[in-house]
N, C-alpha and C positions, 0 to 999 in steps of 0.2 A: 628186361625189353625183352619181347621174343626177338628172334633176327627180324623177321619182316617189317613191325617199327623200329631197327635199329638201324635196317637199309634208309628206309621213306625218311628218318634223320637225319642219317649222315648225309643223305642225296645217292647215293649208288644202289646197284642192285640186289639182292641177295646173293650171287651165286658171286659177286666181285667180295663182300665179304666175307662167304667160303671160301676163295680162292687166300684173301688176305689172312685169315688162319691158318690156313693150312700151309702157306708157303713163306709167309713171317711168322708167322705166330702173333700177330695183334690182333686180338678178337673179344667173345666173351671169356671174363673170366669166372663165372658162375653157373653151378650146374644144378638143376632142380634133383630130386630124390629118383625120378624115371631118366634121369641119364640126359634132359635138355637144354640145348647152351641157353644164357640170359645174360642181358648186357646190363653192365652198372653204368653210373651214370660218369666215374671216370673212364669207365670203356667206350662210351659214348665221346669225349672229350678228345681223347686220344684218335677216335678214328673221323674224326670230324677233322682234326689236325694234317691226321695225314691225308684226307682226301683235297683238305683247301692247298697243301704243300703241293702234291700231283697237278692242281687243276692251274697252279703259278708258274708249272713249270718240270718240277723234278721227276726223277724214277719214283717207282709205289717205292723200293728200295731203299730209296736214300733218302726216304719223307720219314718210313718206319723207323731209320737209324736216327733221326734225329727229335722222334717223339719217345722211346724206348730207350736211347741212351746208347752208348757202348758199353762193353762189348754184348751183342744179341746175339747167340752160338748158330740162329738156322741162316743168319744174314752177313755176317761180321765176321769170319775162322780170324783169328788171331794165330801166326806165326810159331805156334810151339816148337818144334823143331830146328836144331843146332841147321839145320839144309836150309830150313827159312830165313832163319836172321841172316846168317851170312848172306843169302840171295838180296835182302833190304839194304845190308850195309854196301855191296856191292855196285847195286845202283843209285844208289846214293853219292858213292865217290865216282859215281859214271865211270865204272871202272867194267867198260867190255868186254874183255877177255876172262875175267871171273864171273862173270853173266852169263857165257858161252858157257864154260864149262861147268857150273852148276849143273844148269837145265838140261844140256848134254849130255851129263853123269847122271842125272837122277830120271831120266828118260831113259835111259839104258836100262837101269838097273829095276824100273816100277813101270814104265808104261802112262799110256796119256790122263786116262782119269786120276788116277794116284798123284803124280804132279801136278796135273789142274789143281785137284781140290785142295788138297794138302801143302804144294806147296809156292805155285804163281798165284793163284787167286788172292789167298788169303795176304802175297806180298803186294798186290796192288789194293789190297786194302788196308793196308798198314801206309804203305806212301801216300795214302789220301789222309791220313792221318796224322801225319808229321809235322811240325812248323817249320818245313820250310822256305827258302824264298820261293817265288812263283817261277821263273827261271830253271831252278838246280829241280822243282818237284816236276816240272815240265819233263826236263830233260832225262830223268830216273823213271819217269814213268813210257816214255819214249824208247829207249835203250831196253827196256822189257818186253814194250811189245815187241821191236822191232825180231829183239832174239827168241821169243817163243814163233813167232810167225815164221822165223827162218827156218829155228828147227823142227817144229810140225808140216813146215812144206816138205820139208826133205823126207815124211817117213809118208807120204801119199803117191800114190801111182802104182802101187805094186798088189793092184786089186785085182782078182778076175776081172777076164774082159767078158765076160759070156753073161752077164746080170745086169737089170737095169741101173742107173745109177740114181743115187741120191743128189737131187738139185738142191742147193745151199744160196740161198739168196735175201739180201738184206732187204726189209720192207721200201718203199721208193725213197722215202726221207730220210732213211738212218744208213750213217754212217760209219758204225762200228763194228769192223767183220771180223776181230780177231776170235770173238766167240764161235763164229761159224767154221774159221779157221783148225782152234780144237777140236770141235767135233768132228769136221771131216775125216782131223789125223783119228781121232777116237774109234770111227766106222773103218779105218785103213785100216788099224789094229784087225778089228773083226772082218775083214774079209769084205767089205760093202764097197762101191765102187763112190765115188762123189762127181759132181759138177757143181765146181764154186764160180758164183756167178757174182758174189761181191755186195761190197757197199752200193746202194742205190739206186735196186734196180728196178727198172721200170714197171708196172703194174703188166703190157704190153710183152714184154722178155719175158716176165716170168710165165705166160701164159703161151708163147712161142716153145718154150722149152716145156715145159708141160705135157705139149702135145705133139714132141719127138718119140719115137718108138724106145727111145735106149733111157728114155728118164722113169724115174720111179717116185718113189715118193716127195714132195714138194715142200720144202723148210723153208718156211718164211722168219725172219729175225729182228727184232722192234726190240728197240731199248730207249728210243726218245718217244713222245708222246707221238702220236699223230695226225697228221693233217687229215685224211681222208677213213678213220677207224673200219677195218672191215674192206677196203676196196680193192687190195693187191688181193684177196682171196675170194673176193665176190665173183672175178671172173672167170676163176678155173673150175674148170667143168664138174671135178672130180674132189667134193670139198672132205670126202676121206681120207683122202691121197695126201690131205694140206698139212702140216703141222706146225701151228704157231709158236714161236719161240720167243723168250723174252719178255720182262716184265712190262712193257708198253701194253701186250694183250689183256692185261687179267683187269681191265675196264672196259674192254669191246666185249658187244654182243656177237658172237660169231655162230654158226650152223653149228646143232650138234655133234656133227660127224667130223669134225674140225678137234684132232688131237692140240692141247695148249698144255705147253711145257715150261719151265723156268728153273735150270740147272743143269747141267750137262746129264746127269744120272737122268733125268726123267725122258730129256730128249732123245737119249739111246730106248729108254723105255717105247716111249711110245713112236719111234721108227722101228720099233722091231729088235733091236739087238744088243738091250740092257737086261 
């Protein structure tokens, strides 16, 4: 099938299928002699399953993992370095001191982007897969999140004061703000000011922040499905200043001027610093 016919069968837009192929590696497995992608029956089954899981409340990344199975190098990096394995072990043992030492030493040596991509993010993915009792898993994840938030927060605030700040806000129903904390620290390394509004930012608050002379680009993060897709974006006067970050935007129809990204490197590039 062509991409248009596949989109009709799966029940999503052509743009969504392209985004899933680009970001998660799930999509057409056949290519014509002319270089056009074609969808096989197995491709359609996988994509329809991803769609059904997303409709049931899963994130796109989680749905792809369920369909393709671990490991999937585009979305589920494994901790293949000794430091990453030690970090996972320290989290499982709820050893806060060891977690702080490992994260702090890595940040000092390698910087935010490298630490997030090769150490912290793989550790989170691995923790999700471990057959731990729920109470221990929650403790390990909360410990890692708390340590990373504190370590990265200490790196923000040294940027030049004469530049507009990038406003970082979660969509109104989104409570996961750690990715924005990581982005703020990565921007600070690049001498870019940020204003963190954090979790569950009302659309009216984002609009007010966008109208201030001290504000530059607006980053709206969403990991969970959105009750009002695009609502927080539609209220903003300049779509070209908006960066829609996170997997929840994959299925949302936005104005072409809005930059959509999923991943730290993509977000930095969309802001203009990558």
